[in-house]
C-alpha positions in Angstrom: 37.3 10.2 14.3 37.6 6.4 14.8 39.0 4.6 11.7 36.5 2.5 9.7 37.2 -1.2 9.2 35.5 -1.0 5.9 35.9 2.4 4.2 32.8 4.6 3.4 34.9 6.5 0.8 34.7 4.0 -2.1 33.2 5.7 -5.2 32.3 2.5 -7.0 30.5 1.2 -3.9 28.5 4.4 -3.5 27.6 4.3 -7.2 26.6 0.7 -7.5 25.5 -0.6 -4.1 21.8 0.6 -4.2 21.2 -0.3 -7.9 22.8 -3.7 -7.6 20.9 -4.5 -4.4 17.6 -3.4 -5.9 18.2 -5.4 -9.1 19.2 -8.5 -7.1 16.1 -8.1 -4.8 13.9 -7.7 -7.9 15.1 -10.9 -9.5 15.3 -12.7 -6.2 12.0 -11.6 -4.8 10.1 -12.4 -8.0 10.7 -16.2 -7.4 8.8 -18.3 -4.9 11.9 -19.4 -3.0 13.2 -15.9 -2.9 9.9 -14.6 -1.5 9.9 -17.3 1.2 13.4 -16.4 2.2 12.5 -12.7 2.4 9.5 -13.4 4.6 11.3 -13.6 7.9 13.0 -10.3 7.3 9.6 -8.8 6.3 8.1 -10.1 9.5 10.9 -8.7 11.6 10.7 -5.2 10.0 7.0 -5.3 10.5 7.3 -6.1 14.2 10.1 -3.6 14.7 7.8 -1.0 13.2 5.3 -1.7 16.0 7.9 -1.9 18.7 9.7 1.4 17.5 6.5 3.4 17.9 5.8 1.8 21.2 9.2 2.5 22.6 9.1 6.1 21.4 5.8 6.5 23.1 7.2 5.3 26.4 5.7 1.8 26.3 7.5 -1.5 26.9 7.4 -3.7 23.7 8.9 -7.0 22.7 9.1 -7.7 18.9 9.2 -11.4 18.2 10.5 -13.0 15.0 7.4 -15.1 14.4 4.9 -12.3 13.8 4.0 -11.0 17.2 4.9 -7.8 19.2 3.9 -7.7 22.8 3.4 -4.1 24.0 1.8 -2.6 27.0 -1.2 -0.4 26.7 -0.1 2.1 29.2 3.0 4.3 29.2 5.9 3.4 31.6 8.2 5.9 33.3 10.9 3.2 33.3 10.7 2.5 29.6 10.6 6.2 28.8 13.7 6.7 31.0 15.5 3.9 29.1 14.7 5.5 25.8 16.0 8.9 26.9 19.2 7.2 28.2 19.8 5.4 24.9 19.0 8.4 22.8 21.5 10.4 24.9 24.2 7.8 24.3 23.6 7.9 20.6 23.9 11.7 20.5 26.9 11.8 22.7 28.9 9.3 20.8 27.7 10.7 17.4 28.9 14.2 18.4 32.2 12.9 19.9 33.0 10.8 16.8 31.8 13.6 14.5 29.0 11.5 12.9 26.5 14.0 11.4 24.0 11.4 10.4 24.0 9.9 13.9 23.4 13.4 15.3 20.5 14.0 12.9 19.1 10.5 13.6 19.3 11.1 17.4 17.6 14.5 17.1 14.8 13.1 14.9 14.2 10.2 17.3 14.3 12.6 20.2 11.6 14.8 18.6 9.6 11.8 17.8 9.8 10.7 21.5 8.6 14.1 22.7 5.7 14.0 20.3 4.6 10.4 20.9 5.3 10.2 24.7 4.4 13.8 25.8 2.3 15.5 23.2 -0.1 13.0 21.7 -2.9 11.4 23.7 -2.6 7.8 24.9 -5.3 6.8 22.4 -3.6 8.5 19.4 -0.3 6.9 20.2 -1.9 3.5 20.4 -3.4 4.1 16.9 0.1 5.0 15.6 1.5 1.8 17.0 -1.0 -0.1 14.9 0.0 1.9 11.9 3.6 1.2 12.7 3.8 -2.4 11.6 3.1 -2.0 7.9 4.8 1.4 8.0 8.0 -0.3 9.4 8.1 -2.4 6.1 8.4 1.0 4.3 10.1 3.4 6.6 12.6 1.2 8.4 13.7 -0.6 5.2 14.2 2.7 3.4 16.1 4.2 6.4 18.4 1.1 6.4 19.1 1.6 2.7 19.9 5.3 2.9 21.9 4.8 6.2 24.3 2.6 4.1 26.0 5.8 3.0 26.4 7.4 6.5 28.7 6.7 9.4 27.2 5.9 12.8 28.9 5.7 16.2 31.8 3.2 15.9 30.5 0.9 18.5 27.6 -0.1 16.3 30.1 -1.5 13.7 27.8 0.0 11.0 30.7 0.1 8.4 30.4 -3.8 8.3 26.8 -4.5 9.1 25.5 -2.1 6.5 26.5 -4.6 3.8 24.7 -7.4 5.5 21.5 -5.5 5.9 21.3 -3.8 2.5 20.0 -6.7 0.4 17.2 -7.9 2.8 16.2 -4.3 3.5 16.0 -3.5 -0.3 14.0 -6.8 -0.9 11.5 -6.0 1.8 11.2 -2.4 0.6 10.4 -3.4 -3.0 7.9 -6.0 -1.8 6.1 -3.3 0.3 6.1 -0.9 -2.6 4.5 -3.5 -4.9 1.9 -4.2 -2.3 0.9 -0.6 -1.6 1.1 0.8 -5.1 -1.1 -2.1 -6.1 -3.6 -1.5 -3.3 -3.6 2.2 -4.2 -4.3 1.4 -7.9 -7.0 -1.1 -6.9 -5.1 -4.1 -8.4 -4.4 -5.7 -5.0 -6.5 -6.3 -1.9 -5.6 -4.8 1.5 -3.6 -7.3 3.6 -6.3 -7.8 6.2 -6.1 -10.3 9.1 -3.0 -11.3 11.1 -0.4 -14.0 10.8 -2.8 -16.5 12.5 -5.7 -15.8 10.2 -8.6 -13.6 9.5 -9.9 -13.4 13.1 -10.2 -9.6 13.2 -7.1 -9.0 15.2 -4.9 -7.7 12.4 -3.6 -4.2 12.3 -5.9 -3.0 9.5 -8.9 -4.8 11.0 -8.4 -2.9 14.3 -7.7 0.4 12.5 -11.1 0.0 10.8 -13.1 -1.4 13.7 -11.6 0.7 16.6 -10.5 4.0 14.9 -13.0 4.5 12.1 -10.7 4.2 9.1 -11.8 2.8 5.8 -10.1 0.9 3.1 -9.7 4.0 0.8 -8.1 6.1 3.5 -5.7 3.3 4.5 -4.7 2.7 0.9 -4.1 6.4 0.4 -2.1 6.8 3.6 0.3 3.9 3.0 0.5 4.7 -0.7 1.6 8.3 0.1 4.0 7.0 2.7 5.5 4.7 0.0 6.0 7.7 -2.2 7.8 9.6 0.5 10.2 6.7 1.0 10.9 6.5 -2.7 11.7 10.2 -2.7 14.0 9.7 0.3 15.9 6.8 -1.3 16.2 8.6 -4.7 17.4 11.8 -3.1 20.1 10.3 -1.0 21.3 8.0 -3.7 21.4 10.8 -6.3 23.5 12.9 -4.0 26.1 10.2 -3.3 26.0 8.8 -6.9 26.8 12.3 -8.3 29.6 12.7 -5.7 31.0 9.3 -6.6 30.8 10.0 -10.3 32.7 13.3 -9.8 35.4 11.6 -7.8 35.8 9.0 -10.5 36.2 11.8 -13.1 40.1 12.0 -12.8 40.4 8.3 -13.7 38.1 8.8 -16.8 40.0 11.8 -17.8 43.3 9.9 -17.6 41.9 7.1 -19.8 40.8 9.6 -22.4 43.9 11.9 -22.4 45.2 12.6 -25.9 48.2 10.5 -26.7 47.0 7.5 -24.7 45.2 4.4 -25.9 43.6 2.3 -23.3 45.7 4.0 -20.6 49.0 3.3 -22.4 51.2 5.9 -24.1 51.5 5.4 -27.8 
C-alpha cells in the first residue's frame, strides 16, 4: 500500500472532524456572508449531480460553475466507453493499492452505469438527470463527508484534499437538509425556477410539467432522500468514532491509573 502523506489513522481526527465541520458550518451558514460564500459550492454540487447521472447514463455533460449543465439528450457510445474506462481504472488501482472503499465505490458506480445506460429507458434516465441536481446537494455532499474516513487510490491525493472538501460539503449538506425538511413539513416553499428566474425551465418545473409529478411527491421524495443521507453519515461516523474512542482508551487508562495524578507519579 502506498504511504499516506496525511495519515488516516488519527483517532482525534476521526472523532472530531465531522462534529467540528458540522458545527462550523452551522454557525457559518447561519450568517448572510457565510451563505453567500457557500453558494458557489452549492451550485457546483448541484450541477455535478446533473452531470453525474448524465455520465452514468452514457451522455456527454458539462457542469459549469455558474449554474448550468449542458448535457446531450441522446446517449453516446463514446461517452459510455470513457465512463467504462475510468471506472475500470478506479477499480484496478483500488484493488492494487488495497483500498476497500475505492473498490466498493467502483462497484456501486458500475452497477449504476449498467442500470442507467443499459436497463432504464431513455426517457426514464432523462427524468433522473433532472432529479440529479437537487439530489447532488444531498447525495454528493454526504458521500464527500463519509469518504473523509476512507482511503482512495493514491493518485487522487485524497488524504490531503479530503480536509479541503469537508467544510464546504458539510455546509452545503446542512443547507440542503434545512431546505427539504422545511419543505416536507410545509414551512418552506419548493425551490421552483432556475438560476435565471421563474421561466419554467427549472428542474422541478420540468418534473411537474413533463413527467407528471406534483409538489407533494417531490417534497416526499427529496425529504426521504435527505433522511437516507442522514442515516449514512450517522452510521459511518458512529463506526469510526467508536473505533477512535476505543483506540484512545489506553491513554485514558494511563491517566486514571492508581498512584498517578495528572499522569505524574505521586
